[in-house]
N, C-alpha and C positions, 0 to 999 in steps of 0.2 A: 555708368560712371563709377570708377573706383572710389572707395572711401579713402580720405587722406588723414593720416595721423601724424602728429609730432611727438617724438620721444626725446625729452631733455635728459641728458645723461645716458643716451642710448648706446654709447660705446662701453659702458660699465658692465659689471657682472649681471645685475638684474635687468638693466636697460636692454643689453644685447639679447638676452633671452626673450624679452618681450617683443623686440624687433623681429626675431625669428618667428614668433607666433603671429604677429600681425601680417607679415609678408605671406605666411602660409595661408592665412584666411583671405588674402587678396587685397590687402590694403597697400596704398602708396605711402611710404614712410620717409619723413625727414628727421634726421638725427641732429640734435644741437649738442654739442659737447666741446669742453675746453681741453680734453685729453690730459687732465691732471691725474686722475685715477683711471679714467677710461682708456681703452686701447683699441687702435684700428684693427688689430688682428682679431679682436672679438667679433668683427663684422666682415672680415675678409672672405669668408666662404660664400658671401652673397654676390653673385654676378648678375645683377638685375638692374634695369633702368628704374624700377619701382623703389629703389633706395637712394636717398641723397644724404650725404654727410657733410655737415657744416661745422667748421671749427670756430667757436664763438664762446666767449665768456658772458653768460646771461646776467651775472651780477654787475658787470661794467657796461652792458649795452642795453639801454632801455628803448632802443628802436628795433624791436624784434618783429614788429607787425608784418613786415614784408615777407617774412617766412610763413606767417600764419594765414595768409589769404587763402580762402577756400578750404580751410581745414575743418574737418568733422570732429576729430578727437585729439585732445592734448593729454599726454601722460607725463607728468612732472616728476622726474626721478633724479634730476641733477642735485647735487648737494654734497657737502663734506659729511663723513659718517664715522668718525672715530672719536672716542671719549677723551683720551689723554691728550692729543693734539689740541682739542677744543679748550681744554683747561689752560694749555700753554698759550693759545692765541685765540681768545674769544672774539676779537674783531673780525678776524678772517672768517670765522664761522657765521657771524652775524651777516657780514656782506654776502657770503654765498647762499646761506639757507634762508635769510629773511629778505634782503634786497633782491636777490636773485628770483625768489618766488613772486615777489611783488611785480617785477618786470614781466615775468611769464604770464601771470594772471591777468595783467593789464592788457597784454597783447591778445590773449585769448578773449577777453571781454569785447574788444574792438571788433573782432570778426564774428562774434556770436556763434561759438562752437557748440556742438550738440552735447558734448560731455567733457568735463575737465577732471582728471583724476590725479590726486596728489599723494605722493609717497610719504606718509608721516611715519612716526616711530612709536613703538610701545614704551620707549624710554620715558615718555611723558608721565607715566604712572610711578616712576621712581621705585620705591620699595612698597608695593601695594599691600592693603590689608586682607584682601580676599583673593582666593585662587579657586578655580579659574577666574581670571580678571575680566570683568565686563567693561564696556565703553563708558559706563557711568561712574567708574572708580575715580576717586579724587586725583587731580593732577598734581604731581609733586616732582618737579624736574630737579635732578641732582647734579647737573653739569651743563656747560654751555651748549654742547651738542643737543642734549635732550630739550633745553629751552629754546634754541633756535629752530629746531624741527617743529616744536609745538607753536611758536610764534608764526611759522609759515602756514600751519594748519589754521590758525586763527584768521590770518589774511584770507585764505581760500574760502573758509566757511562764512566770513563776514561778507565777502563779495557775493556768495550765494544768496545770502539773505538781503543785502542791500540792493544789489544790481540784478537779482533774480537769475543769477548764473547757474548752470546745471552742474554744480560741483560735488565731488565726492572726495572724502579723505580716508585713506587706508592706513591703519596703524600697524606696520609690519612688526612681527616678532623676529625670530632668529632664522634668516633666510640662508639656505645653502644649496649647492648644485654646481653644474659645470661652469667654468670661467670664474669661479670664486677667486678673489684676490688672495694670493699666498705670499706676496712679496713684502707686505708691510710688517714692521716689527710690532704693530698694534692689531694684526689680524685677529679675528675672532677664532674660536676653537677649531673650527673646520679648516680654515686657512693655515693655522699653525700646524695642525696635525698632518695635513697634506704636504706641507713644506718639510716638516721633520721626517716624514716617511720617505720623501724623495731623496733626502740626504742621509738616509740610514741613521738618523739620530733618534734617541728616545723620545717619547711623547711627553711633553711638559704639561702637568695638570696643576691648575691653580687650586690651592686649598686641598681638602681631602677628596675632591672629585665627586662628592655626594650631592652637590648643588645641581639643581635641574634647570633646564631651559626648554622653551617651546620651539622646536625646529620645524620649519616648513620648507619643503622642497620648491625650488624656483619654478618648476613646471606647474605645481599646484597653484602657486601665487599668480602666475601669468594667465592661468585658466580663469581665475576670479576677475581679473581685469576684463577679459572678453565677455564673461557673463554680465558684468556691470554695464558695459556699453550697449548691451542688447536688452536692457531692462529700463523702464521709465522710472528710474530712481534718481532723485537729486537731493542735494542738501542733507546728506547723511555721512555719518562717521562709522567706520567699521574696524574691528579688529581683523587682522589677517594672520593667522597661525594655524598650527595643526590641531590645537585643542588638547594636546597631550604633553606630558612632562617626560623628559628623558635626562638621565643623569650624565655628567661629563664622563664618569667612569665607564658607563655603558658605551658611549661613543668610542672611547679609547680601546675597549675590548673588541668592538667591532672592527676597528682598524687593525688591532693586534700589534705585538712587539713589546718592547721594554717601555716602562713608564718611570718618570721622575715627578715628585711633587715639589711645588714651589709655594711661597707664602701668598695668602689671599691679598687682593687689592681692596682699598677702602671703598665703601658705599656700593659694593656689589651685592645684588640681591641673592638670597639663598635659592629662591624659586622663580619660575616664570612659566606661566600657563594662560593661554588666551581663551576667554569664553567667546566662541565663534557662532553662537546660536542665532545672533541677529543676521549675520551675512548668510547663513545657510537658509534661514527662513525667508529672507527677502529675494534671494536669487536661485535657490536650489543647488548651489555650489557646495561641494565638500571635498576635503583633501583625500587624495587616492594613494599617495606614495608614503608607505610607512618608512620608519628610520632605517630598518635593516635593508630594504630595498635601495633607499637613497644612498646609504653609504657604499653598498655594493656597486652601484652605477659609478660612483666617484673613484672607486679603486680601480676600475677597468681602464 
């Protein structure tokens, strides 16, 4: 019997890369996506009966269980993921990231899945006191996006302890790779640089560019998912990053071309770096793609 997996947000950047990985290892996959930020073309290269795509808004539909019957694994990646729009419309973010998560975890509970993995965010740490930042760092959300992703995690981990669900939460740091969204005006640095490069425009760098981020390639991230479903690990929270800091100036230099500097945005941390020792110790996973190789792949 093939393993059956559900990927919410499976037409998005990270979700579609995870779908690639799951199909490759022989899973039957159902994608649940409302196509607000996800795109059908992210999955159009798959010509297989092992992939089913359902257009659905998980935040408005609490009758999801019919899709979950006989499901082994649920990967909950659906949600809204930009900071500035979350400040402009917190209710929309609450509905998508909190109510949506509750609906998905409820459906998964009813069918007794083998593993439920939630895509959380390192934004829950705000501006941390320690680097590399561990999972024990104080929670300090700075905007509705960070708050709603953390509330989603609280639901998932509460269900793990109350209902003995086999749940895991992964706090993503800065993910990049193929199919990254380049069309949003709020795109993260890689999306902006790719878009500007395609239009022969100078790369815009916020502040002086010396600020660092922990960038993890999506291939390394999806490998961690597969490691976790093959381990008897439940009710745990893990950071998922590269464990290395890279400056924005370095990324710009790897892309090459002209650069212009624009003013800093408020409440942006100077640094970001994940302590990934817990995940490495529990699963044997480690990131394999360094930033130079990752950028080179994107430029091809």
